[in-house]
C-alpha positions in Angstrom: -65.6 -6.0 -66.8 -66.6 -8.5 -64.1 -69.3 -10.7 -66.0 -72.1 -9.4 -64.0 -75.3 -7.8 -65.1 -75.3 -3.9 -64.9 -77.7 -3.7 -62.0 -75.6 -5.5 -59.7 -73.8 -3.0 -57.3 -70.5 -3.9 -55.9 -68.5 -2.6 -52.7 -64.9 -1.6 -53.2 -64.0 -4.8 -51.2 -66.3 -7.0 -53.2 -64.5 -5.7 -56.5 -61.2 -6.5 -55.2 -62.3 -10.0 -54.4 -63.1 -10.3 -58.1 -59.6 -9.7 -59.4 -57.2 -12.5 -59.6 -55.4 -13.5 -56.4 -52.0 -12.3 -57.7 -53.3 -9.0 -58.5 -55.2 -8.2 -55.6 -52.5 -6.7 -53.3 -50.9 -4.5 -55.7 -54.0 -3.0 -57.0 -55.2 -2.5 -53.5 -52.2 -0.7 -52.7 -52.2 1.4 -55.6 -55.9 2.6 -54.8 -54.7 3.3 -51.2 -52.1 5.6 -52.3 -54.3 7.4 -54.9 -57.0 8.2 -52.3 -54.4 9.0 -49.7 -52.1 11.5 -51.7 -54.7 12.6 -54.2 -52.4 10.8 -57.0 -52.7 9.4 -60.3 -52.7 5.8 -61.2 -52.3 3.6 -64.4 -52.7 -0.2 -63.7 -53.2 -3.4 -65.7 -54.7 -6.4 -63.9 -56.8 -9.4 -64.1 -60.7 -9.9 -63.2 -62.4 -13.3 -62.8 -65.8 -13.8 -64.2 -68.2 -16.1 -61.9 -67.9 -18.7 -64.5 -63.7 -18.5 -64.1 -63.2 -16.5 -67.5 -60.1 -14.2 -66.9 -60.2 -10.7 -68.6 -57.5 -8.2 -68.6 -58.2 -4.7 -67.6 -56.4 -1.5 -67.9 -57.5 1.1 -65.2 -56.5 4.8 -64.8 -57.5 7.6 -62.9 -56.7 9.7 -59.7 -58.0 10.3 -56.1 -59.7 13.3 -55.0 -60.3 15.3 -51.8 -63.7 16.8 -50.5 -64.3 20.0 -49.4 -62.8 19.4 -46.0 -59.6 18.4 -47.6 -59.9 14.9 -46.7 -59.4 11.8 -49.1 -62.7 11.3 -50.6 -63.2 9.2 -53.9 -61.5 7.9 -57.1 -62.7 8.8 -60.5 -61.3 7.1 -63.5 -61.9 4.6 -66.3 -61.7 0.8 -67.0 -60.9 -0.7 -70.4 -61.1 -4.4 -71.4 -57.8 -4.9 -73.1 -57.8 -8.8 -73.2 -57.5 -9.1 -76.9 -54.5 -6.4 -77.0 -52.8 -8.7 -74.1 -53.3 -11.5 -76.4 -51.9 -10.1 -79.4 -48.9 -8.8 -77.2 -48.1 -12.0 -76.0 -48.2 -13.5 -79.4 -45.8 -10.7 -80.8 -43.6 -11.2 -77.8 -43.3 -15.0 -78.6 -43.0 -14.6 -82.1 -40.2 -11.9 -81.7 -38.4 -14.5 -79.1 -38.7 -17.3 -81.6 -37.3 -14.9 -84.4 -34.4 -14.0 -82.1 -33.6 -17.7 -81.6 -33.6 -18.5 -85.2 -31.4 -15.4 -85.7 -28.9 -16.6 -83.2 -28.9 -20.2 -84.7 -28.4 -18.7 -88.1 -25.5 -16.7 -87.0 -24.0 -19.7 -85.6 -24.4 -21.7 -88.5 -22.8 -19.0 -90.8 -19.8 -18.7 -88.6 -19.3 -22.4 -88.3 -19.8 -23.0 -92.0 -17.4 -20.1 -92.8 -14.7 -21.4 -90.5 -15.0 -25.0 -91.9 -14.8 -23.6 -95.5 -12.1 -21.1 -95.2 -9.7 -23.7 -93.7 -9.8 -25.9 -96.8 -9.6 -23.0 -99.0 -6.5 -21.9 -97.6 -4.9 -25.3 -98.0 -6.1 -25.6 -101.7 -4.4 -22.2 -102.4 -1.1 -22.9 -100.5 -1.1 -26.4 -102.3 -1.2 -25.1 -105.6 1.7 -22.4 -104.9 3.7 -25.0 -103.7 3.2 -27.3 -106.7 3.8 -24.4 -108.9 7.1 -23.4 -106.9 8.3 -27.2 -107.0 7.7 -27.7 -110.7 9.1 -24.5 -111.8 10.5 -24.7 -115.3 8.4 -27.9 -115.9 4.8 -26.3 -116.0 3.5 -24.9 -119.2 2.5 -21.5 -119.7 -1.1 -22.6 -119.8 -0.8 -24.6 -116.8 0.6 -21.7 -114.9 -2.3 -19.5 -116.2 -4.7 -22.4 -115.0 -2.9 -22.5 -111.5 -3.2 -18.6 -111.2 -7.0 -18.9 -112.1 -7.6 -21.6 -109.6 -6.0 -19.3 -106.8 -8.2 -16.2 -107.8 -11.3 -18.4 -107.7 -10.2 -19.4 -104.0 -9.7 -15.8 -103.2 -13.4 -15.0 -104.6 -14.7 -17.8 -102.5 -13.0 -16.3 -99.4 -14.4 -13.0 -100.3 -18.0 -14.4 -100.5 -17.7 -16.2 -97.1 -16.3 -12.8 -95.7 -19.2 -10.9 -97.3 -21.9 -13.6 -95.7 -20.2 -13.0 -92.3 -20.5 -9.2 -92.7 -24.1 -9.6 -93.7 -25.0 -11.8 -90.9 -23.6 -9.3 -88.4 -25.4 -6.4 -89.5 -28.0 -5.4 -86.9 -26.4 -7.8 -84.3 -23.2 -5.9 -83.3 -23.7 -2.9 -80.8 -22.0 0.1 -82.2 -21.5 3.5 -80.3 -23.3 6.7 -81.5 -20.8 9.4 -81.6 -20.2 12.9 -83.3 -18.7 11.8 -86.8 -16.9 14.0 -89.0 -17.8 12.7 -92.3 -14.9 14.5 -94.3 -12.3 12.7 -91.9 -14.4 9.4 -92.1 -14.3 9.5 -96.1 -10.5 10.6 -95.9 -9.7 7.4 -94.0 -12.1 5.1 -96.0 -10.6 6.4 -99.3 -7.2 5.7 -98.0 -7.8 2.3 -97.0 -9.6 1.5 -100.3 -6.3 2.8 -102.1 -8.1 3.7 -105.5 -5.9 3.7 -108.6 -3.9 6.9 -109.0 -5.5 7.8 -112.2 -9.1 7.5 -110.6 -10.5 10.8 -109.2 -12.6 10.9 -106.0 -13.8 14.3 -105.2 -15.4 15.4 -101.8 -17.8 18.1 -101.3 -16.4 20.5 -98.9 -19.5 21.1 -96.8 -20.0 17.6 -95.5 -21.8 17.4 -92.2 -20.6 16.5 -88.6 -23.5 14.5 -87.0 -24.3 12.1 -84.5 -24.2 8.4 -86.0 -22.5 5.2 -86.0 -18.8 5.6 -87.2 -18.4 1.9 -88.2 -21.8 1.7 -90.3 -21.3 4.7 -92.1 -17.7 3.6 -92.9 -19.0 0.2 -94.3 -21.4 1.9 -96.5 -19.1 4.4 -98.1 -16.6 1.6 -98.4 -18.9 -0.7 -100.5 -20.3 2.2 -102.6 -16.9 3.8 -103.5 -15.4 0.3 -103.9 -18.0 -0.5 -106.4 -17.9 2.8 -108.2 -14.0 2.0 -108.9 -14.6 -1.7 -109.4 -17.4 -1.5 -112.3 -16.1 1.5 -113.8 -15.3 0.8 -117.4 -12.4 3.4 -117.4 -9.2 3.8 -115.1 -9.5 7.6 -115.2 -13.2 7.5 -113.9 -14.4 10.0 -111.2 -16.6 9.7 -108.0 -18.3 12.5 -106.4 -19.5 12.5 -102.6 -22.0 15.1 -101.3 -24.5 15.6 -98.8 -27.6 17.7 -97.9 -29.5 18.1 -94.7 -33.2 17.1 -95.0 -35.1 18.2 -91.8 -34.0 15.4 -89.1 -31.8 13.3 -91.6 -29.1 13.7 -93.9 -29.1 12.6 -97.6 -25.8 11.4 -99.2 -24.9 11.0 -102.6 -22.1 9.0 -104.2 -22.0 9.4 -108.0 -20.0 8.1 -110.6 -19.3 8.6 -114.3 -19.3 5.0 -115.1 -21.1 2.8 -117.4 -24.4 3.1 -115.6 -26.9 0.5 -114.8 -30.1 -0.5 -116.7 -33.4 0.7 -115.0 -34.7 -2.9 -114.8 -31.6 -3.9 -112.6 -32.2 -1.1 -109.9 -34.0 -3.1 -107.5 -32.0 -6.2 -108.2 -28.7 -5.2 -107.5 -29.6 -4.8 -103.9 -30.5 -8.4 -103.5 -27.9 -10.7 -102.2 -25.6 -12.5 -105.0 -27.0 -10.1 -107.7 -23.7 -8.2 -108.8 -23.7 -5.3 -111.1 -22.6 -6.2 -114.6 -21.3 -9.8 -113.4 -20.2 -10.8 -117.0 -17.5 -8.0 -116.7 -16.2 -8.8 -113.0 -15.0 -12.2 -111.9 -14.3 -11.0 -108.5 -17.8 -9.8 -107.7 -19.3 -11.5 -104.7 -22.8 -9.7 -105.0 -23.1 -9.3 -101.4 -21.8 -5.6 -101.1 -24.9 -3.7 -102.1 -27.1 -6.1 -99.9 -24.8 -5.3 -96.9 -25.3 -1.7 -97.7 -28.9 -1.8 -97.7 -29.1 -3.9 -94.7 -27.1 -1.4 -92.8 -28.9 1.6 -94.0 -32.4 0.2 -93.3 -31.2 -1.0 -89.9 -30.4 2.6 -88.9 -33.8 4.0 -90.1 -32.6 5.1 -93.5 -33.3 4.3 -97.3 -31.2 3.8 -100.1 -32.1 4.2 -104.0 -30.3 5.0 -107.2 -30.7 7.0 -110.3 -28.9 5.6 -113.5 -29.1 4.9 -117.0 -26.7 2.9 -119.2 -24.1 5.3 -120.4 -25.1 8.1 -117.9 -23.2 7.2 -114.6 -24.8 6.1 -111.5 -26.1 8.1 -108.5 -26.5 6.4 -105.2 -28.8 8.0 -102.9 -29.1 7.1 -99.1 -30.3 8.7 -95.9 -29.3 8.4 -92.2 -31.2 10.0 -89.4 -29.5 12.6 -87.4 -29.2 10.8 -83.9 -28.7 12.1 -80.3 -25.7 10.6 -78.3 -26.6 8.5 -75.2 
């Protein structure tokens, strides 16, 4: 620990002199209190070898009284943690660099989104004004093309909004609160406004547990919307249920739609990988990537069970949290 041979004996004062100057006073104070009050201590500090090498040490132990009830000695252990300290510093530096890059990426996404959405709105408005001004002159084909142009603009705006939502996941502090899942789903379904012919059935035994309302709402919004959007019938159905598994809940969002081929099960959670993109011109391919990112950020996981022609079941888990 001190860079000396084992036969060298050091007094307490000599040991203190071999500590880093910045650590001596606090170590001396800690030891003094441990002896005087017969207390425990845990301390990290640096020692300096005779050749100037600096080592990090973790020391822990306690003070003891003698038979007369007087402060007598300290018994403890010392461990060289130089390598662990170096690894910790590297991790902290890497984490700081990662956080800085994430902040730069967030700023970049927001700037790009702002700069892109403004001209998109202008394109949509201009096309509508042109169509209005030329009413009675444009051919049916031209009107169809103008409508197609505006639909592509809306899709681009949806893609930009999806990218913003994806970038925000894990960067927004959300309160942990008791969530009545049945009430949350009722609000979510109402905001989605599914077709009147579409059936969404909710298990009557959905839980009430501490979690983040906004995160769970985003997950259900995307999964239910996907189940409706990619269904091959207007009279399809979705069934939502939950089961408690020790310290987490497992939720299932099941539909009776066209299903997903097994080779697509992993791809659909990747960004810009839409389910059955050939059948939907309005799919951004971001929704399920957002769902996966949210769930994993909250300590859960998501997977699906599906075959072509047999519908799809999305399973996801969320831990049961304790309110702050």
